[in-house]
Every structure is written in structure tokens, then in C-alpha cells.
Backbone bond lengths (Angstrom), bond angles and torsions (degrees), N, CA, C in turn:
res aa  C-N    CA-C-N  psi(-1)  N-CA   C-N-CA  omega(-1)  CA-C   N-CA-C  phi
1 X - - - 1.463 - - 1.514 109.93 -
2 X 1.311 116.85 130.65 1.460 120.50 175.03 1.517 109.70 -64.22
3 X 1.289 117.02 138.10 1.448 121.57 -174.21 1.520 110.90 -101.15
4 X 1.356 117.74 137.36 1.456 119.77 179.20 1.518 113.12 -64.97
5 X 1.345 117.37 -18.37 1.462 120.72 179.06 1.515 113.68 -87.11
6 X 1.348 118.08 4.79 1.461 120.83 179.59 1.522 110.11 -62.03
7 X 1.333 118.11 145.13 1.477 120.59 -177.89 1.524 112.15 -57.04
8 X 1.323 115.74 137.44 1.466 121.37 176.39 1.523 107.39 -98.63
9 X 1.308 116.39 100.61 1.457 122.07 -178.25 1.529 109.44 -104.92
10 X 1.330 117.59 158.61 1.476 119.44 176.50 1.523 112.57 -57.13
11 X 1.322 116.49 -35.45 1.473 120.10 -179.78 1.526 110.98 -66.39
12 X 1.328 117.09 -40.49 1.461 119.93 179.29 1.521 111.39 -70.78
13 X 1.314 116.33 -40.17 1.466 119.89 177.74 1.527 110.41 -62.73
14 X 1.329 117.25 -43.92 1.459 120.90 179.74 1.519 112.16 -63.02
15 X 1.321 116.33 -43.78 1.461 120.76 177.37 1.522 110.45 -64.48
16 X 1.328 115.87 -45.11 1.460 119.69 -179.40 1.508 112.74 -61.08
17 X 1.319 116.50 -36.40 1.470 120.44 178.21 1.524 110.76 -63.42
18 X 1.318 117.37 -43.57 1.460 120.27 178.00 1.520 111.22 -62.88
19 X 1.323 116.73 -45.32 1.457 120.72 -179.24 1.529 111.47 -64.67
20 X 1.322 116.70 -36.09 1.463 121.88 179.79 1.531 110.94 -60.78
21 X 1.334 116.03 -38.34 1.467 120.41 -176.99 1.529 113.32 -94.42
22 X 1.314 118.35 -4.51 1.464 120.99 -173.47 1.533 111.31 -90.34
23 X 1.334 118.65 115.62 1.466 120.62 -179.23 1.522 114.20 -80.53
24 X 1.336 116.62 -7.87 1.457 119.01 -169.66 1.523 114.08 -74.55
25 X 1.327 118.10 -5.60 1.455 120.77 179.03 1.521 111.66 -81.99
26 X 1.348 118.02 -17.78 1.455 121.07 -178.15 1.523 110.65 -88.22
27 X 1.310 116.48 170.19 1.460 121.43 -165.85 1.527 113.07 -58.55
28 X 1.317 118.18 -42.36 1.464 120.79 179.89 1.519 112.81 -106.03
29 X 1.325 116.26 12.46 1.468 122.76 176.39 1.523 113.00 57.12
30 X 1.349 116.31 37.15 1.467 118.87 -177.09 1.526 114.14 -135.51
31 X 1.334 118.12 7.63 1.464 121.48 179.12 1.528 108.44 -134.25
32 X 1.324 116.58 130.81 1.466 120.97 177.43 1.526 109.45 -124.59
33 X 1.322 116.34 177.46 1.467 120.03 173.50 1.526 110.05 -56.90
34 X 1.331 115.44 -38.63 1.466 121.00 -177.15 1.521 113.02 -70.93
35 X 1.327 118.19 -11.80 1.464 120.10 176.09 1.519 110.65 -62.90
36 X 1.324 116.58 -41.23 1.467 121.51 179.36 1.525 112.68 -96.78
37 X 1.330 116.85 -14.36 1.471 121.49 -178.47 1.522 108.61 -125.94
38 X 1.333 115.40 77.49 1.456 122.15 -168.32 1.531 112.46 -88.91
39 X 1.335 117.21 141.23 1.464 120.54 176.36 1.528 112.94 -57.50
40 X 1.327 117.49 -39.42 1.462 120.78 -175.51 1.518 112.93 -72.40
41 X 1.325 117.28 -12.37 1.472 120.60 -176.59 1.529 111.78 -122.93
42 X 1.322 115.52 33.80 1.467 121.23 178.47 1.534 112.07 52.66
43 X 1.326 115.78 43.33 1.457 120.50 173.96 1.508 114.93 77.58
44 X 1.352 117.73 17.97 1.460 122.17 173.77 1.526 107.62 -125.21
45 X 1.348 117.03 -170.81 1.470 118.77 177.26 1.523 113.37 -121.55
46 X 1.335 117.72 -1.15 1.455 120.54 177.38 1.514 114.92 76.16
47 X 1.333 117.41 3.28 1.463 121.22 -179.30 1.524 110.55 -96.79
48 X 1.324 116.01 153.76 1.464 119.03 174.38 1.521 110.40 -61.52
49 X 1.326 115.79 -45.50 1.461 122.33 175.15 1.524 107.95 -137.76
50 X 1.298 115.57 135.32 1.463 120.50 -173.64 1.522 111.87 -70.79
51 X 1.329 114.78 157.78 1.462 122.19 178.13 1.520 108.07 -110.49
52 X 1.317 116.84 126.10 1.448 121.52 -178.78 1.514 112.86 -97.61
53 X 1.315 116.45 -151.65 1.462 121.26 -178.23 1.526 110.04 -66.04
54 X 1.316 114.62 148.45 1.462 122.29 178.13 1.529 112.21 51.19
55 X 1.350 114.33 34.79 1.470 122.00 177.33 1.530 113.15 60.45
56 X 1.310 115.91 28.65 1.467 119.68 177.19 1.528 109.77 -81.56
57 X 1.326 118.46 127.14 1.468 120.11 -176.78 1.524 111.70 -78.68
58 X 1.322 115.26 140.10 1.455 120.67 171.16 1.529 108.66 -77.49
59 X 1.320 117.53 152.36 1.469 119.44 178.94 1.519 113.59 -77.44
60 X 1.357 117.02 -11.51 1.466 119.63 -175.30 1.530 111.37 -137.82
61 X 1.312 114.39 163.81 1.455 123.26 175.71 1.531 110.04 -70.29
62 X 1.339 116.66 146.49 1.467 120.57 179.31 1.526 110.04 -83.54
63 X 1.330 118.69 115.69 1.467 119.79 175.79 1.521 110.32 -74.07
64 X 1.317 116.66 159.63 1.451 119.52 177.76 1.526 110.92 -63.24
65 X 1.330 114.92 144.96 1.464 120.21 176.90 1.526 110.86 -81.41
66 X 1.328 117.20 -16.72 1.463 120.08 -178.46 1.530 110.82 -63.05
67 X 1.312 115.02 136.05 1.464 123.47 176.65 1.529 113.63 64.52
68 X 1.339 117.36 10.30 1.464 119.87 -178.88 1.524 111.23 -62.67
69 X 1.329 116.96 -27.86 1.454 120.14 178.96 1.519 113.44 -67.65
70 X 1.330 117.19 -13.25 1.465 120.85 178.23 1.519 112.36 -84.43
71 X 1.338 116.64 -13.38 1.462 120.45 -178.35 1.527 111.02 -80.01
72 X 1.316 116.29 144.41 1.466 118.53 179.44 1.520 112.31 -88.10
73 X 1.337 117.54 -14.37 1.461 122.56 168.07 1.525 106.97 -137.51
74 X 1.316 116.51 156.26 1.460 121.96 -173.89 1.519 109.40 -122.87
75 X 1.330 116.31 154.04 1.461 123.33 173.80 1.525 109.12 94.08
76 X 1.329 116.50 153.58 1.457 120.39 177.44 1.524 111.75 -58.18
77 X 1.312 116.48 -37.10 1.469 119.46 -178.53 1.518 112.62 -85.10
78 X 1.322 116.70 -4.51 1.458 119.33 -179.19 1.510 112.97 66.99
79 X 1.332 116.80 25.88 1.471 119.89 -175.50 1.528 112.78 -105.39
80 X 1.335 117.46 17.95 1.464 122.02 171.68 1.519 106.92 -118.81
81 X 1.319 116.75 126.98 1.461 117.88 -172.97 1.525 113.66 -91.58
82 X 1.329 117.89 0.58 1.467 121.31 177.83 1.520 108.78 -167.48
83 X 1.323 115.50 165.85 1.464 119.28 174.10 1.516 110.93 -59.40
84 X 1.321 116.17 -39.32 1.460 120.69 -178.36 1.532 110.96 -65.21
85 X 1.320 116.18 -39.97 1.461 120.70 177.02 1.526 110.34 -63.04
86 X 1.329 116.67 -39.03 1.462 120.82 177.12 1.523 111.35 -62.59
87 X 1.322 117.53 -42.25 1.462 121.13 179.83 1.529 110.36 -62.46
88 X 1.317 116.62 -47.30 1.465 120.74 -178.59 1.525 110.60 -60.17
89 X 1.325 117.42 -44.01 1.467 120.28 -179.17 1.523 111.34 -70.77
90 X 1.329 116.95 -32.00 1.466 119.34 177.43 1.523 110.91 -65.34
91 X 1.316 117.11 -41.27 1.464 120.02 179.95 1.527 112.49 -71.35
92 X 1.331 116.63 -15.23 1.466 120.03 175.83 1.525 111.86 -95.12
93 X 1.326 116.88 0.66 1.458 121.10 -174.53 1.530 112.21 -87.35
94 X 1.339 117.95 133.93 1.462 120.16 175.83 1.525 112.90 -69.45
95 X 1.342 117.15 -14.26 1.463 120.63 177.93 1.522 110.86 -93.26
96 X 1.322 116.69 -46.58 1.461 120.67 -174.89 1.518 112.33 -77.39
97 X 1.330 116.65 -39.39 1.468 121.05 -175.08 1.524 112.68 -117.33
98 X 1.318 116.56 -48.77 1.460 120.96 -177.74 1.508 114.33 79.49
99 X 1.335 117.04 -6.58 1.465 119.78 179.55 1.533 110.25 -74.02
100 X 1.338 117.01 144.93 1.466 119.64 -176.48 1.516 113.84 -71.54
101 X 1.347 117.18 -28.27 1.454 119.15 -177.48 1.532 109.54 -166.24
102 X 1.330 114.76 177.29 1.463 120.41 -179.04 1.527 111.58 -64.09
103 X 1.319 116.60 -35.24 1.471 120.02 -178.74 1.525 111.19 -58.82
104 X 1.324 117.69 -39.62 1.459 120.58 -179.53 1.528 110.80 -63.12
105 X 1.328 116.78 -36.57 1.468 120.60 178.32 1.526 110.28 -68.99
106 X 1.327 116.66 -44.48 1.466 120.35 179.53 1.524 110.34 -63.84
107 X 1.325 117.27 -38.05 1.465 120.55 177.90 1.529 110.47 -60.31
108 X 1.326 116.35 -38.77 1.463 119.44 177.14 1.530 110.49 -61.90
109 X 1.323 115.64 -46.33 1.460 119.73 -178.50 1.527 111.72 -62.57
110 X 1.308 116.72 -35.35 1.458 120.55 -179.57 1.528 111.85 -68.10
111 X 1.328 117.82 -19.99 1.460 121.21 175.98 1.528 111.92 -78.41
112 X 1.341 115.92 -5.61 1.465 121.19 -179.08 1.527 106.65 -116.72
113 X 1.330 118.30 89.39 1.464 122.34 -168.44 1.530 114.15 -56.51
114 X 1.319 117.49 -31.39 1.459 119.02 -176.16 1.525 113.85 -71.48
115 X 1.313 116.62 -9.43 1.467 118.37 176.92 1.532 111.43 -75.91
116 X 1.328 117.88 -32.86 1.467 120.75 -175.83 1.527 113.04 -55.49
117 X 1.350 119.77 -50.35 1.462 118.52 178.60 1.522 113.43 -66.51
118 X 1.330 117.40 -27.17 1.461 120.10 177.97 1.525 110.74 -69.52
119 X 1.310 116.94 -40.42 1.469 120.53 175.80 1.526 110.40 -65.59
120 X 1.329 116.53 -39.67 1.464 120.12 -179.86 1.521 110.81 -64.51
121 X 1.330 116.79 -39.94 1.462 120.53 179.55 1.527 111.17 -69.61
122 X 1.332 116.59 -34.11 1.462 120.37 -178.47 1.521 112.23 -77.90
123 X 1.331 116.42 -28.94 1.468 121.39 -177.72 1.526 109.17 -132.02
124 X 1.333 117.30 66.34 1.471 121.46 -170.92 1.525 114.03 -64.80
125 X 1.324 118.03 -22.44 1.463 120.11 -177.76 1.517 112.83 -92.98
126 X 1.303 116.85 0.68 1.467 121.34 -178.06 1.527 108.72 -98.50
127 X 1.331 119.02 118.83 1.473 120.29 -179.33 1.523 113.17 -65.80
128 X 1.315 117.02 -24.97 1.469 121.76 177.77 1.531 108.18 -131.30
129 X 1.332 116.71 78.21 1.470 120.08 -168.61 1.526 115.76 -75.08
130 X 1.334 118.11 -16.91 1.460 119.49 -176.50 1.529 109.64 -85.23
131 X 1.326 116.36 84.30 1.461 122.75 -178.44 1.524 109.71 -131.51
132 X 1.320 115.24 163.74 1.456 120.11 176.77 1.513 111.98 -61.50
133 X 1.315 116.70 -39.33 1.461 120.59 179.10 1.520 111.18 -61.94
134 X 1.324 116.67 -41.73 1.461 119.70 -179.68 1.532 112.44 -72.84
135 X 1.322 116.70 -31.03 1.468 119.72 172.44 1.530 109.08 -59.00
136 X 1.329 115.39 -47.61 1.462 120.23 -179.36 1.520 111.38 -64.42
137 X 1.326 117.14 -40.41 1.462 120.69 179.55 1.528 110.70 -63.48
138 X 1.324 116.92 -42.32 1.463 120.42 -179.00 1.531 111.42 -67.90
139 X 1.330 117.04 -47.06 1.459 119.45 179.20 1.528 110.17 -63.79
140 X 1.333 116.46 -39.60 1.461 119.93 176.86 1.516 111.94 -61.60
141 X 1.335 117.01 -40.00 1.466 120.98 178.21 1.527 110.60 -61.65
142 X 1.333 116.25 -44.00 1.462 119.99 178.02 1.531 111.40 -63.89
143 X 1.325 116.61 -46.26 1.461 119.80 -177.59 1.527 111.52 -62.76
144 X 1.330 117.71 -29.20 1.462 120.09 178.68 1.524 112.57 -71.09
145 X 1.319 117.56 -12.89 1.469 120.07 175.41 1.527 111.98 -86.57
146 X 1.318 117.30 -8.96 1.463 121.60 -173.75 1.526 110.72 -88.56
147 X 1.310 115.31 69.46 1.461 121.29 178.15 1.528 109.15 -109.12
148 X 1.324 115.87 151.54 1.466 120.32 -174.59 1.527 109.99 -130.75
149 X 1.328 118.20 86.28 1.467 120.81 176.46 1.532 110.41 -56.97
150 X 1.332 115.88 137.89 1.454 120.79 -173.12 1.527 111.73 -127.13
151 X 1.331 117.80 171.62 1.464 119.75 174.62 1.521 112.92 -55.52
152 X 1.320 117.15 -34.46 1.462 119.59 179.55 1.522 111.71 -63.62
153 X 1.324 116.98 -34.11 1.468 119.96 176.90 1.521 110.58 -65.23
154 X 1.329 116.68 -38.87 1.465 119.52 176.44 1.527 110.77 -65.63
155 X 1.325 115.55 -36.91 1.461 120.26 176.40 1.523 110.71 -62.00
156 X 1.332 116.84 -45.02 1.466 120.66 178.91 1.522 111.58 -63.85
157 X 1.329 116.30 -25.95 1.464 120.11 179.35 1.524 112.84 -84.29
158 X 1.324 116.24 0.54 1.454 118.96 174.97 1.506 115.94 115.16
159 X 1.334 118.12 -5.09 1.454 121.18 179.17 1.530 108.83 -88.05
160 X 1.321 116.72 89.39 1.459 121.58 -175.39 1.523 111.15 -60.24
161 X 1.316 117.14 -35.20 1.461 121.16 -176.86 1.526 113.37 -76.30
162 X 1.333 117.21 -1.76 1.464 119.57 175.70 1.528 111.05 -65.01
163 X 1.337 117.00 -24.46 1.463 122.13 174.77 1.522 109.14 -108.41
164 X 1.307 115.64 140.54 1.455 120.46 175.50 1.528 109.19 -69.17
165 X 1.343 118.16 159.82 1.468 119.59 175.32 1.529 112.58 -53.91
166 X 1.322 116.50 -37.89 1.466 120.31 179.01 1.521 110.69 -64.37
167 X 1.340 116.58 -42.90 1.467 120.40 179.40 1.524 111.00 -67.05
168 X 1.337 117.50 -37.18 1.465 119.95 177.25 1.524 111.02 -65.16
169 X 1.331 115.39 -37.73 1.464 118.86 174.64 1.518 111.21 -64.34
170 X 1.338 115.67 -38.85 1.464 119.74 177.23 1.509 111.76 -64.27
171 X 1.338 117.01 -36.11 1.460 120.69 176.41 1.526 110.64 -63.51
172 X 1.325 116.54 -41.93 1.468 119.38 176.43 1.524 110.81 -59.96
173 X 1.325 116.47 -43.45 1.470 120.33 177.87 1.524 110.49 -63.49
174 X 1.320 116.54 -41.02 1.466 122.39 179.43 1.529 110.46 -57.37
175 X 1.316 116.05 -42.67 1.465 120.69 -178.81 1.527 111.28 -76.73
176 X 1.323 116.29 -48.81 1.462 120.49 -172.49 1.518 113.48 -72.85
177 X 1.331 116.93 -27.61 1.466 120.31 178.53 1.521 112.00 -77.47
178 X 1.326 116.79 -22.80 1.455 120.79 177.88 1.513 114.83 111.11
179 X 1.353 117.35 2.48 1.468 119.92 -179.56 1.530 111.36 -58.63
180 X 1.334 116.01 -37.01 1.467 120.38 -175.52 1.522 112.83 -67.86
181 X 1.328 117.34 -14.77 1.464 119.15 -179.59 1.527 111.92 -64.95
182 X 1.335 116.94 -31.40 1.470 120.56 179.40 1.521 112.48 -101.42
183 X 1.323 117.68 -33.36 1.462 119.70 -171.10 1.535 111.16 -86.92
184 X 1.344 109.81 68.09 1.457 119.34 156.84 1.510 108.27 -108.94
185 X 1.343 117.71 -12.89 1.454 122.00 176.53 1.526 112.62 -156.36
186 X 1.311 119.81 -40.06 1.467 122.00 -167.29 1.510 110.29 -101.00
187 X 1.257 118.92 107.47 1.471 127.00 -22.81 1.521 106.79 -97.06
188 X 1.321 117.48 168.96 1.454 120.04 180.00 1.525 110.27 -57.76
189 X 1.328 116.46 135.04 1.461 120.90 179.59 1.520 112.91 -98.12
190 X 1.311 117.85 -2.86 1.462 119.41 178.08 1.533 110.04 -63.51
191 X 1.329 114.67 131.34 1.467 122.38 -179.28 1.530 113.37 64.99
192 X 1.329 116.42 18.35 1.462 119.16 -176.89 1.524 112.10 -63.86
193 X 1.322 117.58 -28.45 1.467 120.17 -177.95 1.522 112.81 -69.68
194 X 1.332 117.57 -16.57 1.468 120.54 -176.13 1.525 111.91 -121.11
195 X 1.335 116.82 17.74 1.466 118.91 -177.26 1.528 112.19 -128.48
196 X 1.324 115.84 39.38 1.464 119.98 173.63 1.532 110.00 -65.14
197 X 1.328 119.27 157.70 1.460 128.54 0.06 1.528 112.26 -79.79
198 X 1.331 116.28 174.23 1.457 121.11 -167.85 1.524 113.75 -112.91
199 X 1.339 112.22 158.41 1.464 125.33 -179.88 1.525 111.20 77.74
200 X 1.318 115.19 168.32 1.470 120.10 -173.07 1.523 112.33 -61.26
201 X 1.337 115.85 -26.40 1.464 118.61 -178.82 1.522 113.09 -103.86
202 X 1.344 116.39 6.58 1.460 119.31 178.77 1.512 113.60 59.29
203 X 1.331 116.90 33.38 1.464 120.58 -171.67 1.517 115.08 -87.04
204 X 1.335 117.74 -9.65 1.461 121.12 -178.63 1.523 108.70 -120.16
205 X 1.332 116.25 129.99 1.466 120.86 -170.35 1.520 114.04 -88.55
206 X 1.345 118.40 -27.66 1.456 119.78 -173.26 1.524 111.48 -122.02
207 X 1.325 115.44 152.53 1.461 120.38 -178.84 1.527 112.62 -67.69
208 X 1.344 120.62 -44.25 1.463 118.28 177.60 1.526 113.06 -56.14
209 X 1.333 116.85 -40.92 1.454 119.41 179.06 1.525 110.95 -67.21
210 X 1.334 117.06 -39.49 1.464 120.32 178.06 1.533 110.65 -61.83
211 X 1.324 116.76 -40.97 1.465 121.09 178.18 1.523 110.49 -61.93
212 X 1.320 116.74 -45.34 1.470 120.54 -179.54 1.532 111.16 -63.71
213 X 1.328 115.87 -42.49 1.466 119.90 -179.40 1.524 110.69 -62.99
214 X 1.324 116.98 -46.52 1.461 120.10 -178.88 1.520 111.50 -62.78
215 X 1.328 117.55 -41.52 1.466 120.50 179.25 1.527 110.79 -63.27
216 X 1.327 115.89 -42.64 1.465 119.94 -178.01 1.523 112.40 -71.09
217 X 1.333 116.33 -47.14 1.468 120.49 -173.24 1.535 111.92 -78.15
218 X 1.327 116.57 -42.73 1.458 119.92 -174.73 1.529 113.61 -88.11
219 X 1.329 116.98 -30.09 1.460 120.00 -173.35 1.516 113.83 -119.01
220 X 1.319 116.89 -7.09 1.455 119.42 -178.62 1.512 113.17 67.51
221 X 1.334 117.29 27.97 1.463 122.82 -176.37 1.525 109.57 -115.82
222 X 1.306 116.26 133.27 1.466 121.31 173.38 1.520 108.20 -99.84
223 X 1.298 116.70 113.64 1.460 121.79 -176.43 1.525 111.27 -84.29
224 X 1.324 115.59 141.65 1.454 120.63 172.80 1.512 110.67 -81.96
225 X 1.327 115.96 174.15 1.461 120.43 -178.07 1.522 111.76 -62.05
226 X 1.338 117.69 -42.26 1.457 120.73 -177.89 1.520 111.14 -66.62
227 X 1.329 116.50 -40.92 1.466 119.85 179.05 1.529 110.55 -65.38
228 X 1.327 116.19 -43.14 1.465 120.28 179.06 1.524 110.56 -62.67
229 X 1.313 116.60 -44.86 1.462 120.91 -179.26 1.525 111.08 -62.69
230 X 1.331 116.91 -40.51 1.463 120.67 178.16 1.518 112.06 -65.38
231 X 1.335 115.98 -42.60 1.464 119.59 177.83 1.519 111.20 -62.12
232 X 1.322 116.73 -41.74 1.468 120.03 178.57 1.522 110.20 -63.59
233 X 1.323 117.12 -39.83 1.471 120.19 178.44 1.524 110.53 -62.40
234 X 1.333 116.75 -40.52 1.461 119.58 176.20 1.523 110.83 -63.94
235 X 1.324 116.95 -46.24 1.466 120.30 -178.69 1.528 111.47 -63.20
236 X 1.314 116.73 -32.56 1.467 119.38 176.42 1.522 111.98 -65.07
237 X 1.336 116.62 -25.22 1.465 119.62 178.09 1.522 112.14 -71.84
238 X 1.330 116.20 -8.79 1.471 120.84 177.61 1.528 112.22 -90.37
239 X 1.324 116.91 0.09 1.465 120.29 175.73 1.519 108.78 -76.69
240 X 1.326 115.97 124.53 1.457 120.38 -175.28 1.511 113.44 -109.17
241 X 1.308 115.13 177.00 1.461 121.83 179.44 1.524 109.78 -77.59
242 X 1.326 115.85 136.58 1.463 120.58 178.50 1.521 110.76 -64.50
243 X 1.336 118.00 135.17 1.466 119.24 174.26 1.524 110.40 -61.86
244 X 1.315 116.41 134.96 1.468 120.44 -176.17 1.520 112.03 -59.89
245 X 1.332 117.78 -37.35 1.466 119.99 -175.74 1.518 112.69 -82.26
246 X 1.328 117.23 4.76 1.460 119.83 176.38 1.522 111.39 -104.63
247 X 1.312 116.09 -20.80 1.459 120.32 -174.54 1.527 112.82 -75.59
248 X 1.331 117.60 -22.17 1.457 121.87 -177.95 1.528 110.15 -114.27
249 X 1.313 116.13 123.73 1.468 120.46 179.12 1.526 109.28 -72.12
250 X 1.333 118.29 128.96 1.462 120.37 -176.58 1.522 112.61 -74.26
251 X 1.326 115.33 159.11 1.460 121.23 171.47 1.515 108.15 -78.69
252 X 1.311 116.78 121.09 1.462 121.12 -174.12 1.523 111.20 -83.37
253 X 1.341 117.13 151.84 1.469 120.35 176.62 1.519 111.37 -57.65
254 X 1.332 116.52 142.25 1.462 121.42 -179.24 1.516 110.54 -72.79
255 X 1.320 115.32 148.24 1.460 121.57 179.58 1.520 109.13 -100.12
256 X 1.347 116.78 140.68 1.458 120.05 179.82 1.519 112.07 -90.14
257 X 1.338 115.92 -34.30 1.466 121.52 179.36 1.512 107.08 -125.94
258 X 1.333 119.55 126.32 1.466 120.42 -179.77 1.522 111.13 -56.74
259 X 1.356 117.96 135.16 1.459 120.21 178.35 1.509 111.39 -56.03
260 X 1.325 116.22 132.01 1.454 121.05 -177.99 1.517 110.27 -89.95
261 X 1.286 116.56 129.84 1.468 120.18 177.85 1.525 111.45 -70.65
262 X 1.320 115.48 -15.25 1.462 119.17 177.24 1.523 110.88 -75.89
263 X 1.371 116.54 -16.72 1.463 118.69 -175.18 1.513 111.97 -76.10
264 X 1.338 117.28 -14.29 1.449 119.31 179.81 1.505 110.48 -130.43
265 X 1.303 117.87 86.26 1.454 121.30 179.83 1.527 109.98 -80.96
266 X 1.290 115.73 163.77 1.456 120.90 -175.12 1.539 110.71 -55.36
267 X 1.316 114.39 134.68 1.457 120.02 175.79 1.520 108.69 -75.42
268 X 1.312 114.97 148.90 1.460 120.45 178.85 1.515 112.13 -85.16
269 X 1.389 115.78 6.43 1.466 118.89 -178.40 1.521 109.46 -63.58
């Protein structure tokens, strides 16, 4: 298993970035990590539920990839213990990848000769660096660079004026109403103002409505317009700056032999 404590080197980050945007690892070579975590949509896809390979629907909404490395558990169900674990399980998924096994993914990579030296540079001590574990380690290294410092972070560092008076009032409401009791992880609120639709099933289209629903269902509180508006202003302060290396799609290594669709037959899962 790839470990979240593995060194994050420029070589691993660079390799991971290419793999993140490369669709050729999936069964029909047309879906990548970036399909559901798009630069133009703050690391989401804007859909209620994401669409995987061969138009197979995911059961849940795609959360933003930004700041995911700060979470101590990953996934809506909290059943991934690291970014690397999430990558490994995604490549084993008939929805996300569609590939029958790790060998089929490695075979794809071997058809792209320029990947071999990149793996060697990223994992110089590994005699056979092109492995599923190293794919996960590299993508995990890249994803850990995708952080978005926000006005709220400046506020926490002592810059009181980083938040407007309205947002500061919303923060008070957030704490005093009880929202903070759950939002240490479930779910991350960073960039929430720009990653609609909301909830695991993408069933709510707007942030004010999501705030009202959560207050009513989780806390038994009916929020007024002013309280809702203040909370939204606070949540907007959690919108951060896009990472520079995520905004531009990289040029992918050239392939020598077109990926064969015969190399990945339907999994019996």
C-alpha cells in the first residue's frame, strides 16, 4: 500500500500531475481523474452525480479534490484512509476505471514510452518503478499540492479584516448554532461556495438552501434570512485561490501504440 507519508518530490508531483490528467489508463482511454475533478469547476464536475467509464453513473456527487490531502479520511463514506488508498480503489472500480486489474493499467503505461523515465526519476531506488502502488503515490503527491489558501486562513492568522463584518457575524452563527460540531471533516467546507450542487447526492442546487436544510435537518433550527445570508458570507470566505499548476492541463506523453480496447475486457465484479 502506498503510504501518505511517502516523500513528496518534484519528480513525483510532476508524474502525478500527468497521470491525474491522462485518460489512457481507463478501459476506453477516455476518462481521467480530471474528468470528475475539473480545473474550471474548482476540482468538481458540476453534476449531481458523476459519470464514469462507458457512461456508468457514480452513486455519489464528486467532492472537490482541493485540500483533500488535509483530510484524515477520504470519500463520502469515510472508507478511504488516504489519498493513495482512494487512487488504488478508484483504479479497481468498474465505474471509475473499468480496467480488470492492475496489469491492464500497467500495460497501458508501457505503450507510452516516455512514462518509463518519469517513473524511474520519481522512484529511483525501485528496480521496477512502474507499479500500481507508485501510481497512487505519485498521484497522491500531486493532489497534496492542491491547496487553496483563503481569506479565512488569513483571519485565523490574525488578520481580522480578512473577513467582512457580515462574514464575521456568519462565523459567530456557524459556531453558536452548532454547525462547527460536525464540520471538522464531514464534509469539507473549503470552496463550498463554488462547488455546487450539494450533499452526497447533489440534490440541492444553491448554497443558501443547503445551509437551511442542514440547520433544519441536523440541528433542528430554522434559520432566518439574515442568519442564512451571514452564514453564506462566512462560507464564501473559505473560497481559496486556484493552484497555478491545476489551472493548465499538461501536455501528456506521446503514445507509440494506440491503446487496445481488447486489453481491458469487462471485469466480472
